[in-house]
Backbone as ProteinMPNN parsed JSONL, in Angstrom:
{"seq_chain_A": "PKNVALAAEICDGWLPIFYSPRLAPMYNEWLDEGFARPGARRSREDFEICATAQVVVTDDRASIMDLIKPHLALYMGGMGAEDTNFHADVYRRMGYSDVVDEVTKLFRSNRKDEAAKVIPDELVDDAMIVGDLDYVHKQITAWEAAGVTMMVVAARSAEQVRDLAALT", "coords_chain_A": {"N_chain_A": [[-12.716, 6.14, -2.839], [-15.325, 6.631, -1.799], [-15.946, 4.174, -0.651], [-14.047, 4.064, 1.368], [-14.888, 6.165, 2.98], [-17.379, 5.077, 3.664], [-16.515, 2.853, 5.131], [-15.435, 4.195, 7.353], [-17.772, 5.184, 8.4], [-19.427, 2.918, 9.067], [-17.903, 0.739, 9.921], [-15.465, -1.055, 11.976], [-12.92, -0.561, 11.277], [-10.47, 0.001, 8.678], [-9.061, -1.705, 5.978], [-6.696, -1.139, 4.063], [-5.222, -1.8, 0.854], [-2.065, -1.395, -0.586], [-1.419, 0.963, 0.818], [-0.278, 4.279, 1.353], [1.729, 6.256, 3.306], [2.355, 8.829, 2.56], [0.093, 9.775, 1.365], [-1.696, 10.197, 3.367], [-3.117, 12.632, 4.148], [-5.078, 12.811, 2.086], [-6.445, 10.357, 2.411], [-7.408, 10.815, 4.987], [-9.283, 12.848, 4.579], [-11.307, 11.416, 3.259], [-11.925, 9.529, 5.226], [-12.748, 11.244, 7.306], [-15.068, 12.262, 6.19], [-16.771, 10.045, 6.411], [-16.741, 9.631, 9.234], [-18.123, 11.891, 10.008], [-20.73, 11.515, 9.255], [-24.22, 11.216, 10.058], [-24.998, 8.999, 12.666], [-22.637, 7.581, 12.533], [-20.506, 4.985, 13.568], [-17.992, 5.032, 14.709], [-15.036, 6.959, 15.611], [-12.089, 8.847, 14.819], [-10.505, 8.25, 16.999], [-11.161, 5.658, 17.873], [-10.998, 3.968, 15.728], [-9.655, 1.584, 13.56], [-6.864, 1.555, 11.404], [-5.683, -0.641, 9.382], [-3.147, -1.38, 7.74], [-2.126, -3.171, 4.897], [0.972, -4.382, 4.306], [3.838, -4.974, 2.437], [6.582, -5.967, 3.937], [9.946, -6.172, 4.077], [12.832, -7.215, 5.499], [16.056, -6.564, 4.751], [19.407, -6.472, 3.479], [19.795, -6.145, 0.895], [18.302, -4.326, -0.947], [17.85, -3.785, -3.713], [17.622, -6.301, -5.021], [15.337, -7.359, -3.786], [13.438, -5.438, -4.483], [13.37, -5.94, -7.228], [12.16, -8.454, -7.153], [9.617, -7.842, -6.21], [8.427, -6.151, -8.092], [7.296, -7.562, -10.439], [4.921, -8.585, -9.313], [3.574, -6.238, -8.637], [3.268, -5.239, -11.211], [1.413, -7.066, -12.226], [-0.847, -6.458, -10.594], [-1.224, -3.754, -11.274], [-1.355, -3.754, -14.102], [-2.668, -6.059, -14.989], [-4.943, -6.831, -13.605], [-8.486, -7.022, -13.411], [-10.666, -5.359, -15.819], [-9.272, -3.762, -18.717], [-9.865, -1.04, -18.721], [-10.983, -0.678, -16.233], [-9.628, -0.97, -13.434], [-9.164, -1.301, -10.229], [-6.914, -1.415, -8.614], [-4.957, -0.258, -10.216], [-6.047, 2.275, -10.27], [-5.548, 3.129, -7.666], [-2.771, 3.513, -7.73], [-2.683, 5.483, -9.666], [-3.875, 7.606, -8.251], [-1.823, 8.004, -6.52], [-0.071, 9.338, -8.04], [1.16, 8.16, -10.203], [0.285, 7.86, -12.877], [1.331, 7.809, -15.545], [3.189, 5.723, -15.389], [1.48, 3.598, -14.701], [-0.113, 3.48, -17.03], [1.814, 2.737, -18.956], [2.741, 0.284, -17.889], [0.355, -1.181, -17.971], [-0.133, -1.252, -20.756], [2.14, -2.718, -21.662], [1.92, -5.091, -20.097], [-0.544, -6.145, -20.899], [0.004, -6.728, -23.486], [1.381, -8.992, -23.344], [3.998, -8.648, -22.471], [5.261, -8.993, -19.958], [7.61, -9.068, -18.378], [8.95, -6.778, -19.235], [7.073, -4.903, -18.435], [7.291, -5.007, -15.635], [9.842, -3.947, -15.324], [9.486, -1.282, -15.89], [8.53, -0.116, -13.641], [9.324, 2.163, -11.172], [11.674, 2.317, -8.4], [10.849, 4.118, -6.399], [8.077, 4.019, -6.535], [7.561, 1.478, -5.513], [8.534, 1.9, -2.941], [6.619, 3.647, -2.002], [4.398, 2.244, -1.017], [5.297, 0.033, 0.283], [7.668, -1.551, 2.455], [10.996, -1.86, 2.422], [14.111, -2.806, 3.397], [17.014, -2.435, 5.571], [17.017, -3.291, 9.134], [17.018, -0.863, 10.611], [16.076, 1.032, 8.739], [13.542, -0.09, 8.193], [12.339, 0.14, 10.72], [12.241, 2.965, 10.992], [10.465, 3.53, 8.888], [8.124, 2.164, 9.681], [7.514, 3.669, 11.917], [6.94, 6.104, 10.645], [4.648, 5.358, 9.21], [2.934, 4.835, 11.32], [2.752, 7.422, 12.405], [1.318, 8.548, 10.362], [-1.187, 7.605, 10.796], [-1.717, 4.883, 10.734], [-2.753, 2.118, 12.552], [-2.32, -0.531, 12.843], [-0.556, -3.205, 11.287], [-0.634, -5.507, 8.647], [1.53, -7.915, 7.864], [3.735, -9.712, 5.691], [5.823, -12.403, 6.272], [8.835, -14.233, 5.889], [9.944, -16.064, 7.548], [10.125, -17.429, 10.897], [12.048, -16.097, 12.333], [12.131, -13.624, 11.04], [9.596, -12.642, 11.73], [9.972, -12.338, 14.495], [12.005, -10.371, 14.423], [10.597, -8.209, 13.28], [8.584, -7.849, 15.203], [10.101, -6.988, 17.352], [10.678, -4.408, 16.656], [8.654, -2.723, 17.378]], "CA_chain_A": [[-12.948, 7.162, -1.814], [-16.637, 6.456, -1.165], [-15.889, 2.983, 0.202], [-13.262, 4.409, 2.554], [-15.811, 6.936, 3.817], [-18.362, 4.129, 4.182], [-15.846, 2.087, 6.19], [-15.362, 5.055, 8.541], [-19.13, 5.341, 8.928], [-20.113, 1.728, 9.587], [-17.004, -0.37, 10.282], [-14.527, -0.879, 13.08], [-11.638, -0.164, 10.729], [-10.25, -0.005, 7.23], [-7.953, -2.569, 5.598], [-6.276, -0.714, 2.724], [-4.122, -2.431, 0.144], [-1.199, -0.379, -1.183], [-1.485, 2.197, 1.605], [0.915, 5.127, 1.3], [1.687, 7.312, 4.325], [2.441, 10.115, 1.862], [-1.257, 10.189, 0.981], [-2.552, 10.236, 4.559], [-4.093, 13.735, 4.123], [-6.183, 12.455, 1.196], [-7.221, 9.316, 3.082], [-8.082, 11.416, 6.141], [-10.489, 13.539, 4.069], [-12.328, 10.396, 3.003], [-12.325, 8.981, 6.527], [-13.491, 12.279, 8.039], [-16.416, 12.305, 5.604], [-17.535, 8.949, 7.033], [-16.896, 9.888, 10.671], [-19.049, 13.011, 10.19], [-22.094, 11.143, 8.869], [-25.11, 10.899, 11.191], [-25.035, 7.586, 13.017], [-21.336, 6.924, 12.394], [-20.239, 4.131, 14.73], [-16.64, 5.225, 15.223], [-14.342, 8.223, 15.378], [-10.673, 8.59, 14.583], [-9.902, 7.731, 18.229], [-11.396, 4.229, 18.084], [-11.07, 3.365, 14.399], [-8.387, 0.958, 13.178], [-6.364, 1.551, 10.032], [-4.863, -1.848, 9.368], [-2.537, -1.366, 6.413], [-1.448, -4.35, 4.391], [2.273, -3.889, 3.873], [4.936, -5.882, 2.157], [7.724, -5.515, 4.725], [11.041, -7.113, 3.897], [14.088, -6.809, 6.121], [17.125, -7.044, 3.877], [20.507, -5.575, 3.144], [19.854, -6.14, -0.57], [17.055, -3.714, -1.418], [17.682, -3.877, -5.166], [17.126, -7.636, -5.384], [13.958, -7.509, -3.307], [12.613, -4.582, -5.354], [13.192, -6.675, -8.484], [11.212, -9.55, -6.915], [8.295, -7.275, -5.949], [7.885, -5.438, -9.257], [6.376, -8.354, -11.27], [3.625, -8.672, -8.64], [2.932, -4.938, -8.828], [2.868, -5.15, -12.622], [0.167, -7.824, -12.338], [-1.937, -5.684, -10.001], [-1.42, -2.519, -12.036], [-1.628, -3.926, -15.526], [-3.352, -7.271, -15.378], [-6.16, -7.106, -12.833], [-9.71, -6.384, -13.883], [-10.728, -4.978, -17.227], [-8.219, -2.799, -19.037], [-10.276, 0.328, -18.374], [-11.528, -0.663, -14.875], [-8.72, -1.704, -12.566], [-9.143, -0.521, -8.991], [-5.534, -1.35, -8.13], [-4.301, 0.765, -11.035], [-6.571, 3.577, -9.825], [-4.826, 3.502, -6.447], [-1.468, 4.061, -8.125], [-2.928, 6.769, -10.343], [-4.06, 8.599, -7.196], [-0.512, 8.232, -5.919], [0.694, 10.175, -8.954], [1.913, 7.324, -11.139], [-0.566, 7.561, -14.041], [2.133, 7.446, -16.726], [3.74, 4.384, -15.142], [0.361, 2.648, -14.784], [-0.488, 3.33, -18.438], [2.867, 1.976, -19.639], [2.707, -1.082, -17.362], [-0.854, -1.816, -18.515], [0.095, -1.5, -22.186], [3.102, -3.809, -21.804], [1.41, -6.308, -19.485], [-1.647, -6.688, -21.699], [0.529, -7.223, -24.766], [2.16, -10.159, -22.936], [5.395, -8.263, -22.249], [5.183, -8.849, -18.505], [8.93, -8.735, -17.824], [9.186, -5.36, -19.529], [6.144, -4.127, -17.597], [7.872, -4.924, -14.293], [11.039, -3.087, -15.359], [9.053, 0.113, -15.998], [8.141, 0.342, -12.304], [10.469, 2.74, -10.454], [11.818, 1.946, -6.989], [10.074, 5.007, -5.524], [6.699, 3.526, -6.505], [7.561, 0.373, -4.556], [8.72, 2.513, -1.62], [5.429, 4.386, -1.583], [3.403, 1.415, -0.339], [5.95, -1.144, 0.836], [8.834, -1.206, 3.264], [12.074, -2.79, 2.088], [15.409, -2.285, 3.8], [17.585, -3.018, 6.779], [16.17, -3.131, 10.322], [16.908, 0.553, 10.973], [15.179, 1.652, 7.757], [12.193, -0.621, 8.415], [11.839, 0.762, 11.953], [11.899, 4.36, 10.673], [9.276, 3.552, 8.045], [6.968, 1.778, 10.5], [7.221, 4.859, 12.726], [6.29, 7.073, 9.743], [3.305, 4.853, 8.925], [2.159, 5.063, 12.541], [2.503, 8.867, 12.473], [0.328, 8.852, 9.326], [-2.498, 7.128, 11.225], [-1.839, 3.422, 10.72], [-2.799, 1.593, 13.918], [-1.977, -1.951, 12.8], [-0.058, -3.598, 9.968], [-0.62, -6.91, 8.274], [2.786, -8.079, 7.147], [4.114, -11.052, 5.265], [7.185, -12.722, 6.703], [9.316, -15.471, 5.268], [10.457, -16.998, 8.562], [9.827, -17.077, 12.289], [13.05, -15.1, 12.725], [11.696, -12.319, 10.528], [8.481, -12.218, 12.578], [10.575, -11.848, 15.744], [12.683, -9.096, 14.126], [9.58, -7.175, 13.1], [7.924, -7.618, 16.501], [11.036, -6.261, 18.208], [10.771, -3.025, 16.203], [7.563, -1.907, 17.891]], "C_chain_A": [[-14.277, 6.98, -1.076], [-16.646, 5.223, -0.258], [-15.067, 3.235, 1.458], [-14.142, 5.206, 3.516], [-16.864, 6.021, 4.435], [-17.747, 3.281, 5.304], [-15.776, 2.908, 7.472], [-16.732, 5.212, 9.195], [-19.628, 4.098, 9.652], [-19.207, 0.625, 10.122], [-16.147, -0.034, 11.502], [-13.161, -0.408, 12.588], [-11.621, -0.288, 9.221], [-8.999, -0.818, 6.949], [-7.504, -2.197, 4.18], [-5.168, -1.591, 2.154], [-3.364, -1.301, -0.546], [-1.368, 0.978, -0.502], [-0.178, 2.966, 1.441], [0.809, 6.214, 2.356], [1.727, 8.709, 3.712], [1.056, 10.666, 1.53], [-2.213, 10.259, 2.161], [-3.516, 11.428, 4.553], [-5.301, 13.441, 3.226], [-7.073, 11.397, 1.855], [-8.017, 9.907, 4.244], [-9.324, 12.199, 5.73], [-11.615, 12.535, 3.875], [-12.848, 9.819, 4.315], [-13.168, 9.996, 7.296], [-14.909, 12.438, 7.501], [-17.297, 11.242, 6.249], [-17.77, 9.171, 8.51], [-17.948, 10.963, 10.938], [-20.506, 12.663, 9.846], [-22.933, 10.849, 10.115], [-25.124, 9.384, 11.435], [-23.705, 6.864, 12.855], [-20.998, 6.197, 13.697], [-18.915, 4.435, 15.418], [-16.169, 6.659, 14.987], [-12.882, 7.872, 15.136], [-10.013, 7.929, 15.81], [-10.089, 6.227, 18.416], [-11.58, 3.458, 16.771], [-9.691, 2.823, 14.031], [-8.082, 1.189, 11.696], [-5.31, 0.456, 9.993], [-4.274, -2.01, 7.961], [-1.871, -2.701, 6.093], [-0.128, -3.873, 3.806], [3.224, -5.031, 3.587], [6.13, -5.298, 2.899], [8.807, -6.577, 4.596], [12.297, -6.512, 4.519], [15.212, -7.435, 5.302], [18.229, -5.999, 3.781], [20.649, -5.441, 1.63], [18.534, -5.624, -1.141], [16.818, -3.943, -2.907], [17.113, -5.23, -5.584], [15.674, -7.831, -4.971], [13.015, -6.657, -4.15], [12.332, -5.308, -6.673], [12.214, -7.837, -8.339], [9.776, -9.039, -6.755], [7.645, -6.725, -7.219], [6.994, -6.297, -10.173], [4.98, -8.494, -10.643], [2.864, -7.348, -8.787], [2.472, -4.764, -10.27], [1.563, -5.909, -12.863], [-1.008, -7.012, -11.796], [-2.253, -4.444, -10.823], [-1.922, -2.762, -13.451], [-2.489, -5.102, -15.896], [-4.638, -7.583, -14.646], [-7.358, -6.37, -13.44], [-9.698, -6.147, -15.382], [-9.687, -3.899, -17.48], [-8.589, -1.381, -18.618], [-10.901, 0.429, -16.978], [-10.674, -1.562, -13.989], [-8.544, -0.857, -11.308], [-7.732, -0.399, -8.415], [-4.756, -0.291, -8.91], [-4.771, 2.157, -10.612], [-5.874, 4.06, -8.56], [-3.495, 4.142, -6.822], [-1.609, 5.343, -8.946], [-3.112, 7.885, -9.315], [-2.731, 8.943, -6.521], [0.38, 9.095, -6.821], [1.484, 9.423, -10.008], [1.111, 6.969, -12.399], [0.239, 7.112, -15.257], [2.724, 6.044, -16.581], [2.642, 3.337, -15.297], [-0.025, 2.413, -16.244], [0.532, 2.483, -19.195], [2.872, 0.514, -19.181], [1.51, -1.831, -17.944], [-0.652, -2.181, -19.981], [1.031, -2.699, -22.376], [2.543, -5.131, -21.275], [0.35, -6.956, -20.368], [-1.225, -7.088, -23.109], [1.529, -8.361, -24.518], [3.663, -9.88, -22.837], [5.564, -7.973, -20.751], [6.524, -8.494, -17.875], [9.264, -7.266, -18.054], [8.3, -4.473, -18.655], [6.721, -3.957, -16.2], [9.055, -3.967, -14.266], [10.695, -1.608, -15.461], [8.792, 0.715, -14.613], [9.371, 0.883, -11.569], [10.482, 2.317, -8.987], [10.962, 2.828, -6.086], [8.591, 4.617, -5.478], [6.587, 2.377, -5.507], [7.643, 0.935, -3.14], [7.471, 3.213, -1.102], [4.46, 3.546, -0.762], [3.979, 0.14, 0.262], [7.189, -0.688, 1.599], [9.896, -2.267, 3.03], [13.395, -2.145, 2.505], [15.935, -2.979, 5.037], [16.704, -2.691, 7.984], [15.976, -1.667, 10.709], [15.937, 1.271, 10.039], [13.727, 1.208, 7.989], [11.581, 0.022, 9.659], [11.421, 2.203, 11.696], [10.621, 4.443, 9.843], [8.019, 3.159, 8.827], [6.547, 2.954, 11.378], [6.505, 5.92, 11.882], [4.86, 6.638, 9.421], [2.405, 5.084, 10.132], [1.805, 6.551, 12.678], [1.446, 9.295, 11.461], [-1.059, 8.309, 9.672], [-2.688, 5.63, 11.226], [-1.76, 2.915, 12.161], [-2.365, 0.138, 13.994], [-1.461, -2.244, 11.394], [-0.176, -5.105, 9.805], [0.623, -7.074, 7.422], [2.979, -9.525, 6.737], [5.554, -11.261, 5.708], [7.562, -14.077, 6.135], [9.816, -16.491, 6.272], [10.029, -16.524, 9.949], [10.809, -16.019, 12.778], [12.645, -13.709, 12.252], [10.509, -11.784, 11.33], [9.021, -11.651, 13.89], [11.281, -10.51, 15.533], [11.693, -7.958, 13.994], [8.894, -6.829, 14.426], [8.811, -6.794, 17.424], [11.13, -4.783, 17.837], [9.699, -2.137, 16.822], [7.71, -1.611, 19.364]], "O_chain_A": [[-14.34, 7.158, 0.14], [-17.289, 5.233, 0.791], [-15.365, 2.67, 2.51], [-14.142, 4.953, 4.721], [-17.204, 6.174, 5.608], [-18.401, 3.027, 6.316], [-16.028, 2.386, 8.558], [-16.828, 5.356, 10.413], [-20.193, 4.207, 10.74], [-19.696, -0.333, 10.721], [-16.113, 1.099, 11.98], [-12.345, 0.082, 13.369], [-12.618, -0.632, 8.586], [-7.981, -0.636, 7.616], [-7.883, -2.857, 3.213], [-4.293, -2.062, 2.881], [-3.976, -0.353, -1.037], [-1.451, 2.012, -1.166], [0.898, 2.371, 1.396], [-0.118, 7.022, 2.308], [1.192, 9.659, 4.284], [0.872, 11.878, 1.428], [-3.423, 10.368, 1.966], [-4.672, 11.243, 4.934], [-6.428, 13.789, 3.578], [-8.298, 11.52, 1.858], [-9.172, 9.538, 4.458], [-10.315, 12.21, 6.459], [-12.75, 12.781, 4.285], [-14.053, 9.642, 4.495], [-14.195, 9.638, 7.873], [-15.84, 12.715, 8.257], [-18.446, 11.515, 6.595], [-18.873, 8.932, 9.003], [-18.595, 10.947, 11.985], [-21.411, 13.45, 10.126], [-22.432, 10.305, 11.099], [-25.248, 8.598, 10.496], [-23.648, 5.646, 13.024], [-21.186, 6.736, 14.788], [-18.745, 4.122, 16.596], [-16.799, 7.445, 14.279], [-12.496, 6.708, 15.242], [-9.076, 7.143, 15.667], [-9.257, 5.582, 19.056], [-12.243, 2.422, 16.734], [-8.685, 3.517, 14.173], [-8.956, 1.031, 10.844], [-4.2, 0.612, 10.502], [-4.842, -2.696, 7.111], [-1.153, -3.273, 6.913], [-0.119, -3.04, 2.9], [3.39, -5.94, 4.4], [6.634, -4.24, 2.522], [8.605, -7.735, 4.962], [12.759, -5.445, 4.118], [15.31, -8.656, 5.174], [18.002, -4.806, 3.979], [21.514, -4.714, 1.141], [17.757, -6.373, -1.733], [15.701, -4.262, -3.315], [16.211, -5.289, -6.42], [14.878, -8.4, -5.718], [11.918, -7.097, -4.495], [11.207, -5.296, -7.172], [11.512, -8.175, -9.292], [8.828, -9.731, -7.124], [6.43, -6.831, -7.388], [5.988, -5.777, -10.655], [3.977, -8.519, -11.356], [1.658, -7.343, -9.031], [1.404, -4.205, -10.519], [0.706, -5.449, -13.618], [-2.04, -6.891, -12.455], [-3.421, -4.122, -11.043], [-2.809, -2.058, -13.936], [-3.003, -5.154, -17.014], [-5.356, -8.508, -15.025], [-7.238, -5.241, -13.916], [-8.847, -6.657, -16.111], [-9.269, -3.204, -16.554], [-7.724, -0.607, -18.207], [-11.311, 1.518, -16.575], [-10.956, -2.747, -13.817], [-7.863, 0.168, -11.323], [-7.398, 0.613, -7.798], [-3.989, 0.478, -8.331], [-3.985, 3.105, -10.598], [-5.635, 5.256, -8.397], [-3.135, 5.193, -6.292], [-0.723, 6.197, -8.909], [-2.574, 8.979, -9.481], [-2.551, 10.051, -6.015], [1.457, 9.528, -6.408], [2.379, 9.987, -10.637], [1.261, 5.866, -12.926], [-0.129, 6.145, -15.923], [2.752, 5.273, -17.541], [2.845, 2.31, -15.944], [-0.24, 1.271, -16.651], [0.16, 1.613, -19.982], [2.994, -0.391, -20.006], [1.638, -2.981, -18.362], [-0.969, -3.295, -20.397], [0.737, -3.594, -23.169], [2.675, -6.169, -21.925], [0.35, -8.172, -20.56], [-1.995, -7.71, -23.841], [2.39, -8.653, -25.348], [4.488, -10.759, -23.085], [5.951, -6.877, -20.344], [6.572, -7.702, -16.934], [9.798, -6.596, -17.17], [8.733, -3.418, -18.192], [6.648, -2.865, -15.635], [9.249, -3.251, -13.284], [11.531, -0.761, -15.147], [8.835, 1.935, -14.449], [10.344, 0.158, -11.364], [9.443, 2.002, -8.407], [10.402, 2.338, -5.104], [7.924, 4.864, -4.474], [5.625, 2.31, -4.741], [6.914, 0.502, -2.248], [7.291, 3.354, 0.107], [3.769, 4.081, 0.105], [3.233, -0.736, 0.7], [7.684, 0.422, 1.403], [9.719, -3.429, 3.395], [13.75, -1.07, 2.023], [15.38, -3.978, 5.495], [15.758, -1.91, 7.874], [14.875, -1.274, 11.096], [15.079, 2.028, 10.491], [12.807, 2.026, 7.981], [10.412, 0.407, 9.638], [10.352, 2.621, 12.139], [9.789, 5.322, 10.067], [6.964, 3.767, 8.646], [5.355, 3.202, 11.558], [5.567, 6.56, 12.358], [3.959, 7.474, 9.368], [1.249, 5.481, 9.984], [0.675, 6.89, 13.031], [0.753, 10.291, 11.671], [-2.009, 8.53, 8.921], [-3.725, 5.144, 11.678], [-0.825, 3.238, 12.895], [-2.075, -0.373, 15.076], [-1.879, -1.607, 10.427], [0.144, -5.871, 10.714], [0.753, -6.441, 6.375], [2.447, -10.442, 7.364], [6.399, -10.383, 5.533], [6.715, -14.947, 5.93], [10.084, -17.64, 5.92], [9.627, -15.376, 10.14], [10.437, -15.14, 13.555], [12.8, -12.73, 12.982], [10.433, -10.581, 11.58], [8.571, -10.598, 14.342], [11.169, -9.613, 16.368], [11.912, -6.871, 14.528], [8.657, -5.659, 14.725], [8.307, -5.982, 18.199], [11.618, -3.983, 18.636], [9.826, -0.913, 16.793], [6.865, -0.93, 19.944]]}, "name": "protein", "num_of_chains": 1, "seq": "PKNVALAAEICDGWLPIFYSPRLAPMYNEWLDEGFARPGARRSREDFEICATAQVVVTDDRASIMDLIKPHLALYMGGMGAEDTNFHADVYRRMGYSDVVDEVTKLFRSNRKDEAAKVIPDELVDDAMIVGDLDYVHKQITAWEAAGVTMMVVAARSAEQVRDLAALT"}
């Protein structure tokens, strides 16, 4: 929270990892704290929120979710020290403390496959966009309404880049 406020005070924008539009009111409190500081360089009107988002256009959500979960398990359960993991803290703020604790326990006892299976689809949906073109378009619109001004996305092909670009 303090680094987000600091970004609002001194930076041109904020590059959050695992951004969730659902938590925009919480993020806005932190950002507003920074914008209100004496000497702040920016305001909400000229500040970029450049969310990093895993965006996958697919008709097979279940398979893609299964591919994403091991990576989330690594971030949640395997990054940093067991009691100091900033990525896990993000998901705790999102309301997934019990999931984070279980994933951490399993991941750190070398049961990584089980750790990934503990992660519910709604957790993936909170900070990633996976679905058909219509669903992806609706979600990008929701992210924009939540304050996101730019998205960094990963694409697997030039065709996917064109599909995503056509949605805006």
